N, C-alpha and C positions, 0 to 999 in steps of 0.2 A: 504493500500500500504506500509506503513512504520511501523516498530516496534520501540519501544522506550526503552532506557536503563535508569533505575532510579538512575543514578549516578550524583554526583555533576558536573562532566565534562560530559555533556549530549550529546549523539549522537543519531541522527535519520537517518535511512538508508533504502535503498530499500530492497526488499526481495531477489534481486539478489546481493548477498554479494560482497563487494569490488568494486562495479561499481559506486555507487553514495551515498554520505552521507554528512551530516552537523554535525559538532562537535562544541559545544559552552560551555561556562563556565562563572560564575560570574566574571566580569572584575577584581575585587579585588584579585582574585586567579589566574589570567592569568599569564603565564610565558613570559610576554612581558613588557618592560619599558613604561607603560602608566599610566595616572591618569584618571580613569573612574569609580569612585564610583557610584554604583547604576545601572550600565549598564551590559548587557551581552556582552561578547567578543566571536566572532566566530573564533575558531582556524583554521577551515578548512571547505570549501565548495567545494566538489569535485564531478564532473560528468564526466565520461570518456567512451571511446569506444562506444559500441552500445547504451548506455544510453543517449548519447547526442541527442539534437534536439527533445526531447519529453516533455519539460517543467518541468523536474524534479528539476532543479535549483530553479525555481520559487516556486514549491511545497515545497521544503525543507526550503527555506528562509521564506515562509509564515508560516510554522510550527514553526520556531524559533520565528517569530514575535508574533504569538499567545501565545507561552509560555512566552515570555517576558512580554506581557500584563497581563497574568494570574498571574505572579509573582510580578506585580507592579513595574517593572523596568522602569528606566528613558528612556532607549533606547537600541540600539544595536550598536556595533562598530566592525570594521574589518580593516585589513591592505590590501593595494593594491599598485600597482605601479602607478606612476604619468602618466596619459594620455594613458596608454596602458596595455595590459595583460602581465604579467611577470611570469616566472616559480615559482610555489609554492605560488603565491599570487592571490588574487581575481581579477576579471575583473572589472575595474572601470566603464566601459560603462554600464555593467549590473547593477551595484550598483546604478549608477546615475538614470537609468531607473526606479529602484525600490524606488527612493526617498531619497537615501543616499546623504549626502553632505560631503565635505572635512572639517574635524575638525582641522587637523594639518598636517604640511608638514615637512619631514626630509630633511636635506641637500643632502642625497644620492638618492633622488627621490622616496622615499616610503611615501605614504600618509596614514593617519589615517582617515577613513571615518566613518560616524555615521548616524543612523536613529533615530531621537528623537521620543519618545512616549509621554513624558511629554513636552508640548510646551515650558515651561520656564526652562527646564533642562539645566544645565551648560554643555557646550561642553566638551567631553573628550580631552585629550591632551597627547603629548609625554612628558616623562621626558627629562631633558636637555641632558642626556647622549645619548638618542636616536635621539633627534632633531638635534644634531651636532655630528654625529659619527666620532670619531677619537681616535687613541691610540698613545702612544709614542714609542712602540716597532717597530723594523725594521724586514724585512723579511715577510714571510707569517704567519699570526696569525689567527686561526680559533676558533670562539666561536660556540658551538653546544650543543643541547640537544638530548634526546632520543625520542622526540615527533614524529619523522618520522622514520620509519624503514629503509629508505634509508641511513640515517646517520650512523646507526649501521653497515650497510654493507660496505659503501664506505670510511668512515673516516679512519679505519685501513689500507685500501689499499692505500689511499693517503699518509698516514704517511710512509708506506713502500717505496713508489715511491720517496718521498722527501728524505728519508734517502739514498736510492740507488744512487741518482743523486747529493747528497750533497746540496740540496735546503734547505735554512733556513725555518723551518716550526715548529710552535708551536700550539698544539691543546689544547683548554681549554674546558673541559667537564662541562657543567652546570647541576647540579644535585639537585638544590633546588630553590624554588620560589623566595626567597629574592635575590639570585645571579642573577637569570634570569631577575628580575625587575630592575637590575642595569647594564645590559650588555650595552656597548657603541655602540649599533646599534638597530634599530627598530625591526629587526627580530632576534629571538633567536634560532630558529630551526637550522639555518646555517647562520653564518655571517663571511665572509672571508675578511681579511684585507691584504694589501700589503704596507709595509713601512708606516704604520700609517693611511692609507686611506682606507675607506670602498670600497671593490671591488665588491662583489656579494653576493646575498642570494641564488643563484642557487647551489644545491648540486652537487659537482664535482666527477666524476669518476676519477680513476687514470690517464687515458688517457687525459681527459679534463683538469685535473690539470697540467699535463706536457705540454700540448699545451699552457695553460695560462702562464706557467713559461717560454715559448719560447723554449721548448726542443723537441716538436713534432708538425707536421703540422696537 
């Protein structure tokens, strides 16, 4: 059912491309501010459209677990929202059903969950910058990477909209692992702040951003 790419950032996906896949990487190399030596980190577990409801999420996660065991990893970790499914984050109810537990909690309501393989393995945790996300700058400040194609498309459009309407907006493009591991938020794909406070990890279109700024309904 699945093909496998022999890359360090490993992806397993269905034969129907673009509809369901899991992507994971050794946690030491993950572009997120966590401490999880010896773990695998799941960047993305995505099942959409007609692929939903067929057990593919379960199959993909089981493939990741088998790989983690084969590599002698301590466990697997992943980000999710606290208590509910949130855009671009894993479903905490599904993860709990699969045996994952909460390892650490960020002040912004994003959890780090983990599935231990070694029973005595130390739990992964957020770095302090991710556990207590805050910055000193005012206005809108966005930290983002190119991990998701949607950021490549929408960030320039949001920048144009902000400039057009005179909205204070600063975009910080994260292009290396070290910078990503020190971002002041648990999510690095897209982390939007307003007047120093974490606002959302949801990738904004230009229209959504203007609504967020109070300029459109």
